[in-house]
C-alpha positions in Angstrom: -206.4 111.8 44.7 -205.8 111.3 40.7 -209.1 110.5 40.4 -210.4 113.2 42.6 -207.7 116.0 40.3 -209.7 114.5 37.8 -206.6 114.8 35.1 -207.8 116.2 32.0 -204.8 117.3 29.9 -201.4 118.4 29.7 -199.8 121.9 29.1 -196.2 122.4 27.1 -194.9 125.7 28.5 -191.6 127.4 26.6 -190.0 130.3 26.0 -188.0 129.1 23.3 -184.6 129.5 24.8 -183.9 127.7 28.1 -187.2 127.4 29.7 -189.3 124.4 29.5 -192.6 123.2 31.6 -195.0 120.4 31.6 -197.9 120.9 33.2 -200.8 118.4 34.0 -204.2 120.0 33.9 -206.7 119.3 36.8 -210.7 120.1 36.5 -210.0 119.5 40.4 -207.6 122.4 41.0 -207.0 121.6 45.0 -207.0 117.7 44.4 -204.0 118.5 41.5 -202.1 120.6 44.4 -202.5 117.6 47.1 -200.8 115.4 44.8 -197.8 118.1 44.2 -197.9 118.8 47.8 -197.2 114.6 48.3 -194.2 114.7 45.7 -193.0 117.4 47.4 -193.0 116.3 50.5 -191.9 113.1 49.4 -188.6 114.1 47.0 -188.5 117.7 48.3 -188.3 120.8 45.2 -185.9 119.5 42.9 -186.0 115.3 41.7 -182.7 115.0 41.7 -182.9 111.1 41.9 -185.2 111.2 39.0 -187.9 109.4 41.2 -191.1 110.6 38.9 -190.7 109.4 35.9 -192.6 111.0 33.2 -193.2 109.2 29.8 -194.8 110.2 26.6 -195.7 107.7 24.2 -196.6 108.6 20.8 -197.9 106.1 17.9 -201.1 105.1 20.2 -203.2 105.5 17.2 -202.5 104.2 13.8 -205.9 106.4 12.7 -204.8 109.2 14.5 -201.3 109.6 14.3 -200.9 112.7 16.7 -202.8 111.3 19.6 -200.4 110.6 22.6 -200.3 109.2 26.0 -198.8 110.9 28.7 -197.6 108.9 32.1 -196.4 109.5 35.5 -195.2 107.2 37.1 -192.6 106.3 40.2 -188.8 105.0 39.1 -189.3 101.1 38.7 -185.5 100.7 39.0 -184.8 103.5 41.8 -187.4 101.4 43.8 -185.7 98.1 42.3 -182.7 99.5 44.2 -183.9 100.0 47.7 -183.5 96.6 48.6 -187.4 95.3 49.3 -188.9 92.0 47.8 -191.8 93.7 46.1 -191.8 96.9 44.2 -194.8 98.1 42.9 -194.4 101.6 40.4 -198.0 103.2 40.1 -198.6 104.6 37.2 -201.3 107.5 36.3 -201.5 108.1 31.8 -203.9 110.5 29.8 -204.6 109.9 26.5 -204.0 113.6 24.6 -206.2 113.7 21.5 -204.0 116.5 19.8 -205.3 117.7 16.6 -201.6 118.3 15.2 -198.0 117.7 16.8 -196.7 121.0 17.0 -196.4 120.9 21.3 -194.7 117.1 21.3 -192.4 118.7 18.3 -191.8 121.7 20.5 -191.4 119.9 24.0 -189.0 117.3 22.2 -186.8 120.1 20.7 -186.9 122.1 23.3 -186.0 118.7 25.7 -182.8 117.6 23.5 -181.3 121.1 24.0 -181.6 121.8 27.6 -181.8 118.4 28.9 -184.6 119.6 31.6 -188.0 121.0 32.7 -190.4 122.0 35.4 -193.8 120.7 36.2 -196.6 122.1 37.9 -200.4 121.8 38.1 -202.5 123.9 36.3 
């Protein structure tokens, strides 16, 4: 599904007070919506178990310090608790070649305040 969706970036949206959102940008929004529908079918509207892990990896390119990587994966620790002998945690990542780090700083500042955010496809 991710290959069909053609993930192109991530939007960071905030009201600066109490709302924060992260929205993967898909070239094929219909395929992107299917990814989210599958997640909702699997875990519901609210990921209270932190089944979906979202990573923000900075410092990936010393020549371009504002570049970062965003990754979506399954929670490996949660899967390990299932008692299964083999655990796979697929991961999808996208390199953000940002000209500045304003969005990353805004996301980190808001997340440190409210400790939560919503995700939705765009």
